[in-house]
MIKE-205465 format. One record per residue: residue in three letters; x, y, z of N, C-alpha, C in turn. Coordinates in steps of 0.05 Angstrom, whole numbers, plus 5000, padded with zeros to 4 digits. Atoms other than C-alpha are relative to their C-alpha. Example, Ala and Ser with C-alpha at 12.3 -4.5 7.8 and 13.67 -1.06 7.14 Angstrom:
MIKE-205465
ALA501849765000524649105156501850245000
SER498449764999527349795143498550225014
end
This chain:
MIKE-205465
MET500549855025404619553063502750064987
THR497649945015410019623009500050294991
MET499849725008412420332998502250024978
THR498049945021416120592937501350265007
TYR498649754993421521102953501750084977
GLU498249895020424921552903502450125013
ILE497649894990432121692918500850234983
GLU499349765016433822402897502950085006
GLY497349904996440422762890501949894979
THR497950075020447022602855502349855013
VAL497450124992453222172860502050044978
ALA497949975021459822272824500549734987
ARG499450245014462021772773501949835017
GLY498450194984464921162808498949965028
PHE501150024973460721262871497149904999
GLU502750105003454320932845499349805022
ALA500650204979455020372897499150135026
ALA500949864976454020892951497050054999
LYS502949975004447121042922498549745004
ASP501350264997445520302920499849935030
ALA500050064971447420232994497950175014
PHE501949834988443120823013497149914993
ALA502750105008437120572973499349745013
ALA500650254988437819893004498850035028
ASN501149964973436220183073497050064999
PHE502849955003429420393047498549744993
ALA501250255008428119703019500249785021
ARG499650214980430519303079497649965017
ALA502250054981425518973125500950025028
GLY499350014972425319043200500450275012
ASP499849774983427419543252501550234987
TYR498349805011432219933208499150104972
GLN501149905025427820063147499550305003
GLU500249714999428220803131497150104997
VAL502349845007422421293134500950244984
GLY498749785014426621903114502950025008
ALA497149984994434122013109501450164979
SER498249885020439722373075502849915006
PHE497350125000446922173060501850164982
ALA498249845016452822583037502949915006
ALA497250084996460222453027501850184983
PHE497949855014466522823005502449814996
HIS497550145005472822532974502050204989
ARG497849815007479222932970498950284995
GLY500949725000475423572983497650074983
ARG502349945017469723502933497749825008
CYS502450164994462623262943499749794979
VAL500450235018461622572913497349865004
VAL502650124994455022362946498350225013
ASP501949804990449022812958497249884994
LEU502450165004442722382967498050045022
TRP502149994980436122403003497549864989
GLY502550145009429422043002498249965024
GLY502050064980423121853039498550245010
PHE501949814989418922273085500950115027
THR499249874975419822763142498249935023
ASP502050054979413722523181499149715000
ARG500950274996411021883209497749924981
ALA502350055018404721943166500849984971
ARG499050015028409021983103498450184981
THR501449805017405722603076501850224990
LYS498249785007411723073071502749884991
SER497550115011417722913027502550125013
TRP497349914991424822943053501350174978
ALA498649825019428823503020503050005006
ARG497049994997436223633011500850135026
GLY499349844976436324133068498549925025
THR501550094976431923743117501949975024
LEU498450034975434523783188498749805018
ILE501150194981433723273243501850005025
ASN498350034976436123183315501949774996
VAL498050215005442622803311501249885025
TRP499250114975443222633384503150035005
SER497249974992450522473404501950064977
SER498349905022453222633335500750295005
THR499449734992452923333365502750025015
LYS497649994983458723163411502550074985
ALA497549945015464123193357500150294992
VAL500149725007461823883337500850175024
THR499249874975462424113409502949975005
ALA497250054996469223793413501750174981
ALA498549835019471424183351500050295010
VAL500049744988469324823386502350025021
VAL497850004980474024643444502750004985
ALA497550015015479524473394500750274988
LEU499549735011478725153360500950195022
LEU499249824978479325503427502849935010
THR497250064993485725123442501950124979
GLU498449895021488425343375500350315003
GLN500149714996486526063392501350095026
GLY498649934975490226023459498250055023
LEU501949944978483926073502499849765019
LEU500250244983484325363529502449824995
ARG498050215004489324803540498849745012
TYR501250254991487124083546501149915027
GLU498750104975492023943603499350175024
ASP500749824978489424513646497649885016
PRO502350084984484624383704497550154990
VAL502549875007477324543689499750265016
SER500349764982477625033748501550244990
ALA498549765010482525473710498150194986
VAL502049825013476525743671497349995014
TRP502650034986470825503715500649955029
PRO499050044973472925623787498149845018
GLU501950144983466425353818500249704997
TYR499850295004468124663790501949875020
ALA497950114982473824583840498949945027
GLN501150094974469824243895499249704998
ALA501050274998467623553917501849794987
GLY498150195012473923203893500650044971
LYS499649955028474223523825502150214995
GLU498149785002479724023838502149964978
ARG497950055020484723683792499049884974
THR501150105025480023453737500950184977
THR499049845023482923673670497950014978
ILE501849975024479423913607500249754983
ALA499750255015482323293572498349785012
GLN501650214987478922843623497150034995
VAL502749945007472323183611499349904972
LEU500650065028472723103536500249704993
SER499650285005474822373540498449825019
HIS501950164983469222153589501349875024
GLN498650104976473922063648499450165025
ALA500449814979471022613692498549895024
GLY501450124977466722153736497250125004
LEU502749884998460222533723498349904976
PRO501550105023456622073673497050065000
GLY502849934998449822293697499550175025
PHE500749844977446322743747499449835024
VAL500850124975445622553820497550145010
GLU502449854991440623103838497749954981
PRO502350055017433522983812499950194976
THR500049845025433023213740497949894981
SER502150085020427223203690500950084972
ILE499449925027427323273615499750304997
ALA500449715001424623973623502450155012
ASP497749874987430524143669502450024981
LEU497650005018435424003612500250264984
SER499949745014433524673581501150225017
ASP499049794982436025053642503049975003
TRP497150025001443425153628501250055027
ASP498649934975445325493693499549795021
ALA500650214980441824973736501649754995
CYS498550255007445124393699502950035007
VAL497249974994452124673705500550035030
ALA499749984971451124853778499849735013
LYS500150284989449024133793502649864996
LEU497550155006455223863760502350125015
ALA497949884984459724363796499949905029
ARG500350094972456824123863500549705003
GLN500150294999456923383846502749875006
ARG497650164996462022893873500349794978
PRO499750195022465022453818499649715010
ALA500550294994463121713816502649845002
TRP497450124998470521543810502150235000
GLU498049805001477021913817500550084971
PRO499749925028477522323753502749914989
GLY497650095013482522023705500649715004
THR499450284994482321313734498149814987
ALA501950175014476421043695498750164977
THR501349875022472421183632497249894997
SER502750095006464921153621498550234987
TYR501349805018460721513569498250195015
HIS501649794988457822173593498050094980
ALA501949975023451722143548498950284998
LEU501149735000448622813567501850205014
THR498549814984453123123619502550114985
TYR497749905016458923173569499450284988
GLY500749755013455123743536500250255018
TRP499849774982454524203596502850035011
LEU497349984991461524033620501850144979
ALA498449885022464924183553498950284993
GLY501249755008459924743539500550225020
GLU499449794981461025113604503050084999
ILE497249945004468525063594500450204977
THR499749825023467925393526498650275005
ARG501449754994462925903551501750185018
ARG498349854983467526123606502550114985
ALA497549925014473626153560499550214978
ALA500549835023470426503500497950215005
LYS502149814994464826883535497649994981
LYS502350055019459826593485499049725005
SER501250264997455126003486501149814978
VAL499250205020456725353449498550054974
GLY501549955024451125493400501050234984
LYS498949775014453926173383502749944988
LEU497350075011460925893374499849814977
VAL500450185023458425333329499250164976
ASP501049835022454725843287502350164987
GLU498049815009460526333282502649864989
GLN497450115006466525863277499949744983
ILE500250255016463825233242497950034979
SER502250015019457025293209500250214978
LYS499849795020457725963174502549984983
PRO497750015017464925903152500049764980
LEU500050245017463725203123497449984983
GLY502650035014456625323097498749745008
ALA501050264990454524733141497650045018
ASP502449984985447524653167500249835026
ILE499750134974449024483240499250215021
PHE501049804981445424833297499849875028
VAL500450074972445924763373498450235012
GLY501849784993439925173394498850094974
LEU501149955027435425193332498450265000
PRO501749765003432725873310497149924992
GLU502850065006425125873307499450024970
SER500549965028425526103235500649754983
LEU499350245014428325413216498349765007
GLU501750224990422924993250498849854976
SER501450135022419524843183501849804985
ARG498250185014425724473159500649755016
VAL499350224982426023983217498149764997
ALA501650255003423623263207499149915028
GLU501150134975419422893259501849775008
MET498550234990423522423302498149775006
ILE501750234996420621723303501549805017
GLY498650174981422421283362500449724988
PRO499450275010425220573352497549834998
ARG502250195003420420043327500149805023
ARG499750204979423319593381502350105018
ARG497949914981427219823443501549765011
THR498350214988433019383465501050095027
GLN499049934973435319353537503049985000
PRO497050014998442619503552500849755016
PRO499050224984446818943580500550095029
PRO499549914973448218943655502550185001
LEU497949804999452519553671500650075029
PRO499449894973456219813732498250235007
ALA501849794991452120303773500950274989
ALA499049745010456620883752499350044970
ALA500749985028455520733678497150044996
MET502949975003448020673687499050285005
MET500749724995447921393710499550154974
ALA500349865025448321593637497249964988
LEU502650075012441421283622497750085017
THR502249944982437421523681500150295010
ASN500049744986435422163717500850234981
PRO502550135007432322323669500549784979
GLU500050195022430821733623498750154976
LEU501049845022430022053555497849864984
ASP502050085020423921983511501250044973
PRO498749975026426521843441498750214982
GLU501349815017421422313412499950285013
CYS500049734988422822913458501250214981
PRO499149805019426523253400497850134983
ASN502249885015419723383369498850255013
ALA501049764986418323923421501850244994
ARG498549765005420424633406501850075024
ALA498349944976423024703478502749864998
TRP497550155003428224163463501750124978
ARG498449905023430324443396501350275005
LYS498949744996431325153420502150025022
ALA498050014978435424963481502849944988
GLU497350085007442924863479500749765018
ILE499250244986444424143499502249884982
PRO497850055019451324063466500949714998
ALA499450295003451623303476497949864984
ALA502250175010444923123445497950144983
ASN502349895015440623643411500850174975
GLY499349875026444423873349498049934979
GLN501750045023439923963289501850034975
ALA498149995022443623803225498849854976
SER500550165025443023563153502449824996
ALA497750175007447323013124502250164987
MET498049835013450823523081501550175020
GLY498749854980452123943142502249845015
LEU498050174987455623373178502349934981
ALA497950075019459423173115501950234995
ARG498349765004462023883104501750045025
PHE498549974976464123913177502449805001
TYR497850204999468123253173501950044976
ALA498249955022470923433105502150215007
ALA498149794992474024053136502049905020
LEU498150124982477523583185501549774987
ALA499050265011479223013137502850014988
GLY497449995011485723263110500650274986
LYS499149755012489423793069498050114979
ASP502049915020483823823016497650145013
GLY502249874986478724033068497349964987
CYS502749995012471624193048500150214978
GLU499749815023472324502979502150205006
GLY497749834994478924783003500050135027
LYS500249884974476525013071500649805022
THR499350184977479724703133499250145026
LEU501049894974477524783205502250035020
LEU497950004980483724613246502749964987
SER497350075009491224593237500449705003
GLN499450294998494123903227501049935028
GLU499150054973497423963295497749985020
THR502350004983490924123330498349764996
LEU501650245006487223573294501449755011
ALA498650234990492623073312499649965030
ARG500550014971491723243386497149915005
MET502850064997484123193379499549704996
VAL500650275007484422493350502149805011
SER498150194986490022203394498649875023
PRO501450144978487821673444500550145027
ALA499849874974486421973512501349815021
THR498750214983488621323546501349804981
ALA498650205017493320793521500849765017
ASN499350224982493020253573498049774999
GLY502050215002487619793548497550045016
ARG502349954983482220143587497450004984
ALA502650025013475019973567498150215011
ASP502249824991469320473570497949825014
MET501850174984464720193624497249994987
PHE502749995012458420393585500049864973
LEU500050095028460320233513501649744996
GLY498450245003465519693523502450034982
PHE497849965018470319983472502550075015
VAL497449974986477719993490501550234988
ASP498349785009481820633486498950134975
SER501249905025477020933436499150295001
TRP500749724998476421653458502450184995
GLY498149785002480422253433498950225017
MET501049774986478822953454497150074991
GLY502849955007471222893446499149864975
VAL500850155023471222453384500549705005
ALA499750294998470521703377502149914980
LEU498050125017476621353350499149744989
ASN501250235014475720773303501249735007
GLY499050274992478920213342497949784997
PRO502050225003472319823342499249954971
GLY500650045028471819903266497250084992
ILE502749915007465220283265499950144973
TYR500049835024467320743208502049894979
GLY498250135019470920243163502249865014
THR497850174989477319853173502450165009
ASN497749844994482220433181499950095029
PRO500149914972484020533255500550295003
HIS499649714998485821253239497550164994
ALA502549855005478621433221498950085028
PHE501249904975474521813273497350124993
GLY502749885004467522093282498450005025
HIS501850034978461522053326497249924989
SER502650095007454821703322497950095021
GLY502149924983448121883352497949785005
TRP502250194993442521483386498149984977
GLY501950045021438221183333501149984972
GLY498950045026442921203274501750214987
SER498449805014445721873253502949975006
PHE497150004994453221933246501450194980
GLY498149875018458922323216502849895006
CYS497350114996466122093205501850104979
ALA497949945019472622223170502149795000
ASP497750175003478021773144502250164986
PRO498049825012484022243133501849864980
ASP498250145018488221713099498749964972
ALA501550035025482821593046499050264989
GLY501149755008480922323043496950004998
VAL502950045001473622133058498750125024
ALA501749904978468422483100497149934993
ILE502850105004461222233110498250125020
GLY502149924982454822503140497549854993
TYR502550145004448322123149498150075022
VAL502149954980441822303184497549864992
CYS502550155005435121953191498050085022
ASN502049954979428522023228498949755012
GLN500850254988427021293239502349895017
MET497850094982431221113300500149705001
GLY499550294995434220423306499849945030
GLY500450084972433620033371502549965016
GLU497550064985440919903389501350265009
LEU498449774991445020383431502550034984
VAL497749995017451020203389499749784979
GLY500050215020451919803325497850024979
ASP502049975021446820093276501149894974
PRO498950125024447719673213500150194976
ARG499949815022446420263168502750144998
THR497449874999453020573190502049844984
ALA498050175012457219983168499649994969
GLY500450025028453919923100500650254984
LEU499549755014454320653081503050065000
CYS497149954999461520723104501549824981
ALA498650195017463720093068499750084970
ALA500549935028460520323003501750244991
VAL498549765008463721013002503049945000
LEU497150054999470520763023500949824978
ALA499350175022470520212971500150164974
CYS500049835024468720722917502450185000
ALA497749824999474121202941502649854994
ALA497650165005479320642939500449954970
GLU499850055029477720532865500450264984
ALA499949755015477621272847502950074993
THR497349925008483521552810500650285009
end
């Protein structure tokens, strides 16, 4: 059945190609055809793209709105990383310190010397749970962090890298909770979302449930390539149902690696506040020194991530652009989520982008929508005066 989608919103003069790229995702055939999505971008501190279209539900009965929220999966990780960076700037944490400096129970089973930097850059050796864990268990914060404190790492921390798909959230989140005496969700609200006017939530208030779109699982699931046993830990125990974000229990929990609820504009405002001196309409989130540390490579020895395959592509909780996911500039950074959502910043170009969708793609990495949207905005920005 052919559907006609109206793209709503605005683009600044010179950024019309960004609207064309966004509209093309609704017209495309196959696994990545949109049901509902929104797309926002800033250039040199001002909003230049603010678009949305489609439907919030599988049945296509409810129109997507400017403020529609959706689970952004691992795009949440960069927001959690920014909370850690803010606490380093406030003198409450240091990346080089052992985790046990703020979380004494962590200093067991071979993890005594694991640093906060190693946790944020997926070197901690805890890419998944060993003790039996269900999806329902992920809502129990204390139980999750206790499991990780007891667990022996799959490799000596700091000697290998493999994506900590879910465990990153409780590791980084418990570090921040111990240091600031507040949960990650509270810190995101107080230090990022409210100051920037950015719709990003880790632990969604029930009052906002009506704004959340239905998550629609991939039309076709792809199998990951053969992976080392340690890397496979990130995908099992539990194996996630792509539509578990449709449950209120998932949305209200704090799972700082995977259950952020955000709008495209929320992600774009967040990255604009990181993108350079112009910030988000003049508002910046971190000092340039703190940002530089956050986006510096955690390793520099040609080390590949065992799960993703990317080489030396982690900073302090953000993905560096060595693989060219967010355009051609190696200084760009961001984070993508399972199924397609992403946010990124190119400080040299003064560009920040946010994109969210409810029709998940099938690939774990390499969603084609990312490349097209980034290329369009960056090309327009290069031509802007």
